[in-house]
PyMOL CGO cylinders between C-alpha atoms (Angstrom):
from pymol import cmd
from pymol.cgo import CYLINDER

trace = [
    CYLINDER, 27.81, 11.82, 2.39, 24.78, 13.17, 0.55, 0.3, 1, 1, 1, 1, 1, 1,
    CYLINDER, 24.78, 13.17, 0.55, 24.28, 9.90, -1.30, 0.3, 1, 1, 1, 1, 1, 1,
    CYLINDER, 24.28, 9.90, -1.30, 24.46, 7.79, 1.86, 0.3, 1, 1, 1, 1, 1, 1,
    CYLINDER, 24.46, 7.79, 1.86, 21.86, 10.04, 3.52, 0.3, 1, 1, 1, 1, 1, 1,
    CYLINDER, 21.86, 10.04, 3.52, 19.68, 9.86, 0.43, 0.3, 1, 1, 1, 1, 1, 1,
    CYLINDER, 19.68, 9.86, 0.43, 20.05, 6.08, 0.35, 0.3, 1, 1, 1, 1, 1, 1,
    CYLINDER, 20.05, 6.08, 0.35, 19.12, 5.86, 4.02, 0.3, 1, 1, 1, 1, 1, 1,
    CYLINDER, 19.12, 5.86, 4.02, 16.06, 8.04, 3.45, 0.3, 1, 1, 1, 1, 1, 1,
    CYLINDER, 16.06, 8.04, 3.45, 15.05, 6.16, 0.32, 0.3, 1, 1, 1, 1, 1, 1,
    CYLINDER, 15.05, 6.16, 0.32, 15.38, 2.74, 1.91, 0.3, 1, 1, 1, 1, 1, 1,
    CYLINDER, 15.38, 2.74, 1.91, 12.56, 3.04, 4.45, 0.3, 1, 1, 1, 1, 1, 1,
    CYLINDER, 12.56, 3.04, 4.45, 9.81, 4.06, 1.97, 0.3, 1, 1, 1, 1, 1, 1,
    CYLINDER, 9.81, 4.06, 1.97, 10.82, 1.15, -0.26, 0.3, 1, 1, 1, 1, 1, 1,
    CYLINDER, 10.82, 1.15, -0.26, 10.52, -1.29, 2.64, 0.3, 1, 1, 1, 1, 1, 1,
    CYLINDER, 10.52, -1.29, 2.64, 7.23, 0.24, 3.78, 0.3, 1, 1, 1, 1, 1, 1,
    CYLINDER, 7.23, 0.24, 3.78, 5.95, 0.14, 0.19, 0.3, 1, 1, 1, 1, 1, 1,
    CYLINDER, 5.95, 0.14, 0.19, 7.00, -3.49, -0.22, 0.3, 1, 1, 1, 1, 1, 1,
    CYLINDER, 7.00, -3.49, -0.22, 5.22, -4.43, 3.02, 0.3, 1, 1, 1, 1, 1, 1,
    CYLINDER, 5.22, -4.43, 3.02, 2.09, -2.27, 2.74, 0.3, 1, 1, 1, 1, 1, 1,
    CYLINDER, 2.09, -2.27, 2.74, 1.16, -2.92, -0.90, 0.3, 1, 1, 1, 1, 1, 1,
    CYLINDER, 1.16, -2.92, -0.90, 0.56, -6.69, -0.51, 0.3, 1, 1, 1, 1, 1, 1,
    CYLINDER, 0.56, -6.69, -0.51, -1.34, -6.06, 2.73, 0.3, 1, 1, 1, 1, 1, 1,
    CYLINDER, -1.34, -6.06, 2.73, -3.57, -3.43, 1.13, 0.3, 1, 1, 1, 1, 1, 1,
    CYLINDER, -3.57, -3.43, 1.13, -4.05, -5.65, -1.92, 0.3, 1, 1, 1, 1, 1, 1,
    CYLINDER, -4.05, -5.65, -1.92, -5.14, -8.55, 0.27, 0.3, 1, 1, 1, 1, 1, 1,
    CYLINDER, -5.14, -8.55, 0.27, -7.38, -6.24, 2.32, 0.3, 1, 1, 1, 1, 1, 1,
    CYLINDER, -7.38, -6.24, 2.32, -9.05, -4.88, -0.81, 0.3, 1, 1, 1, 1, 1, 1,
    CYLINDER, -9.05, -4.88, -0.81, -9.47, -8.41, -2.18, 0.3, 1, 1, 1, 1, 1, 1,
    CYLINDER, -9.47, -8.41, -2.18, -11.16, -9.50, 1.05, 0.3, 1, 1, 1, 1, 1, 1,
    CYLINDER, -11.16, -9.50, 1.05, -13.46, -6.45, 0.90, 0.3, 1, 1, 1, 1, 1, 1,
    CYLINDER, -13.46, -6.45, 0.90, -14.33, -7.28, -2.69, 0.3, 1, 1, 1, 1, 1, 1,
    CYLINDER, -14.33, -7.28, -2.69, -15.00, -10.88, -1.62, 0.3, 1, 1, 1, 1, 1, 1,
    CYLINDER, -15.00, -10.88, -1.62, -17.58, -9.61, 0.89, 0.3, 1, 1, 1, 1, 1, 1,
    CYLINDER, -17.58, -9.61, 0.89, -19.24, -7.47, -1.79, 0.3, 1, 1, 1, 1, 1, 1,
    CYLINDER, -19.24, -7.47, -1.79, -17.61, -4.13, -1.02, 0.3, 1, 1, 1, 1, 1, 1,
    CYLINDER, -17.61, -4.13, -1.02, -15.95, -2.50, -3.99, 0.3, 1, 1, 1, 1, 1, 1,
    CYLINDER, -15.95, -2.50, -3.99, -14.94, 1.07, -4.72, 0.3, 1, 1, 1, 1, 1, 1,
    CYLINDER, -14.94, 1.07, -4.72, -17.83, 1.85, -7.13, 0.3, 1, 1, 1, 1, 1, 1,
    CYLINDER, -17.83, 1.85, -7.13, -20.32, 0.51, -4.58, 0.3, 1, 1, 1, 1, 1, 1,
    CYLINDER, -20.32, 0.51, -4.58, -18.76, 2.59, -1.82, 0.3, 1, 1, 1, 1, 1, 1,
    CYLINDER, -18.76, 2.59, -1.82, -19.00, 5.70, -3.99, 0.3, 1, 1, 1, 1, 1, 1,
    CYLINDER, -19.00, 5.70, -3.99, -22.71, 5.13, -4.59, 0.3, 1, 1, 1, 1, 1, 1,
    CYLINDER, -22.71, 5.13, -4.59, -23.57, 5.17, -0.86, 0.3, 1, 1, 1, 1, 1, 1,
]
cmd.load_cgo(trace, "trace")
């Protein structure tokens, strides 16, 4: 019972991680394409 609950809890973060990481990667790549990068943002 504990393992099924743990599996159910652990499944959603994995799905969210698998969906969000490519989206964030593409978002950051598009920002870098427009000339915004993290070092430049830190200098502002």
